[in-house]
N, C-alpha and C positions, 0 to 999 in steps of 0.2 A: 647506508642507513643513517649515518650521522647527519649527512646533508638533508635527508628527508625530515629528520627530527627538527633540525634548525629551520627548515622551510615551514613545517607545521607551526612552530612557535611564532614565526613571523606572521603567518596567516591568522593565528589566534589574536595577536596584537592588533592586526589590521581590523579585525571584526569588533573590537571593543567599541561600544557606543553606537554601532551600526544597526540598521534594521534587521530583524530576524523573522523568518517565516514562522507563523504559529502552527502551520500544518505542512508537513513535507510528505509527498507521495512518491513512492519509489517503484520503478519497474525493474525487477531483479532479473535482468536478461543476460544471456550468454553463457549459462552454465555448461551446456553441452559443447559449445565451441571451445570454451576454456579447456575442457577435458581433452578434446581431440588435439588441440595445439600443444598441450603439455604431455602428449604421448600416452594417454590412458586409453587402452582398448575399450574399456567399459565407460561409456560417456556418463553413466549415472553417477560416477564419482564426482562429477561437476556439481550435481544436485546436492550431494552430501556436503561438499565444501561450501557451496553457496548457502546452505541452510545454517551452517555455523556462523556465517557472516551477519545474519539478521539481528540477533540479540546484541551483537557488538555495535552495529550501526544505531540501533535504538539507544544504546548507551551514549553514543556520540551526540545524539539528539538531546538526550537528557542534559549532557554537559553544556549544551548551547541554549538551554532554556526553551526548547521546542516542545509544545504541549501534545501534538498529535502526529502520528506517523501512520501512513497506510502503505502496506507492501503488497505487491501483486504477485501471488504465488502460483495460481492455477486458473487459467481462463476456461470458459466453456469450450473453446476450440481445442484446448489442450487435452480435453477428455477423449479426443479421438486418437490419441497416441497408442502405441502398442500396449497390450495388457501387462507385460512384464514391467515396462517403464512406469505405467500408471500405478501398479501395485507398490513399487518402491516409492514413487512420489507421494502416495497417500500415507505411507509409513513416515516419510520424512516430514510431511506437513504436520502430522500428529506430534512428532518430536519437537518441531519448532514451536507449536502451541504450548506444549508442556514447558519448554525452556523459557518462553516469555512469561508464563504464569508463575514460574518459580524463580525468576531473576531477582537479584538483590534490589533492583530499582523499584520494586512494587508496581510494575507496569499493569495497565488495565487493558485486557484483551477483548476485542470484539471481532467476530467473524462475519464477513459480508459476502454475499453470493447466494447461489441456489443450493442450499444444503441438501435438498431432496435428491440432487444429482450425485451425491457422494455416497460411498458405501456406509452402511449402518455403523460399523466399527469406528470409522473416522468421525462420523457425526457425533457419536457418543464421546469420543476423546475431545473433540473441539468444544462441545457443550460443557463438559466437565472442566476444561481449562478456563473457559469463560466464567463459569460459576466461581471458581477459586479466586478470581481477580476482582470480583464485584466490590469488595471493600477497599481495594487498592486505590492509591491516590497519585501514583506516578504517571509517566507518559502514557497517553492513550494510544494503543496499537491496534489498528484495523488490519486484519489479515484477509485479503481477497482470495477466496477459494471457490472454484466453480462460478467465477464471476464473468459477466459480460455487460458492458456499459449500455448497450441498446436494450438488453433484457431488463436491466435495472429500471430504465425509464418506463418500459412497458409495464413492469410489475407495479411501479409507483402509480401510474395512471389507473390500473385496474383496482388497486387498493383504495385510492382516493374515491373513485366512482362508487365502489362498494360501500365505503363509509358514508358517502353522501346519501346513497339509497337507504341505508339503515337508519339514517337520521330523518328520513321522510321527506327529503328535498324532492320536489317535483321534477320529473324528467326534463321538462323544458328549461328548468333553471340550472341544471347540472353544468352545462358548458360554461356558464358565467362564473361558476365556483372553481373552475379549473384555472388556477393562476400559478405564476412562478413560485410564490410563497407557499401556496397550499400543496403543490406537487413536491416541493423540496422537503416538506414534512414527512413524505412517504418514501423517500429514497432510503437506501440501505444505511446511509450515513446521517440519517435524521438526527438533529440536535447538535451536530458538529459544524465547525466552520469549514468552508471550502479550502482545498489545498492552495497555499500561496506559491509553492514550488513543487514542480514535478521533475524528478530525476530519472533518466533512463540510461542504463548502462549498455555496453556492447556495440555502440556505434549506430544502431538503428535510430532513425529520426521520425518516429510516428507514435501515436498514442495507442494504437491497437485496441481500441475500445475501452481504455482504462479511464474511469471516472469522467465520462464524456460530459455529463451535465455539470459536475462540480468543478471541472478544470477549464471552464469557459474563459476565465480571465487569469488563469495560473501562469506564472513564469515557468518556462520549460528549459531544462539544462541537460544536454546530451554529452556523453563521454564515450570514447572508444574502448575504455577499460571494461573487461568482462566482469560480471558481478562477483565471482569468487576472488578476483584480484582487486576489488574496490578497496581503497585505502582511506584512512582518516584524512590524509592530505587531499584526496579527491573530494571528499565530503566538504571539507573546509573551503576548497576552491569554489564549489557550487554555492556555498553560503556567501562567499566574497562577491561572486558575480551577481547573485541575487541582490545584495546590498547596494549595488551600483545602478540597478535598473530603475527606471522611472515608470511606475505602474499607472496605467491610464484607465483600466477597467472599461475599455470600449469608448472612452470619451475623446 
């Protein structure tokens, strides 16, 4: 532990004056595998431990001057899991939203995804937590629940076309009005900068539909560490690696 603290201090010193991401997106992966490998018969224990990690990590982002954090908690594919596991996940997600809303940092909560796919009780909890943070000025925290990247793009196109129709734009002109900028305005993350850095835990090296549009030019950092075991040291290493990369944005 002493060596870890010394290493953390060294990383903090190395990061002084270096580029920081304005928006960090995190795929909180490996909860169930962490539980199995640590001898828990009930893998849902991994979800509980992983949930407690989220507010802690947002606090680390606050320390480093990061304005926006997006955490991927539940995909549309995850909704196909067993009823018992889903019931617990819904309860945990509600608890996470409450913790974010009541955290000392005055975090701003925004829930992104298909809310209509969630149970009414959870929808109410999430909406209430969002409402309680509207006047907050701390780190903006997007919680992706019932989220799918492809579906987000489909929803954005539908919403944009509907808006253009309501504005009286002739059908023949609508295709010309569908641009990168106009579509971006209708994404779930409308009004926010795209993630500069995407972190995925658990050793998997794919985006799995996470922020497909927004992460087109994001730097991606993978770690073998499971989400419940993710440490401040790991986070600082991700920031260090980000600071050394030359971002080209496709050029």
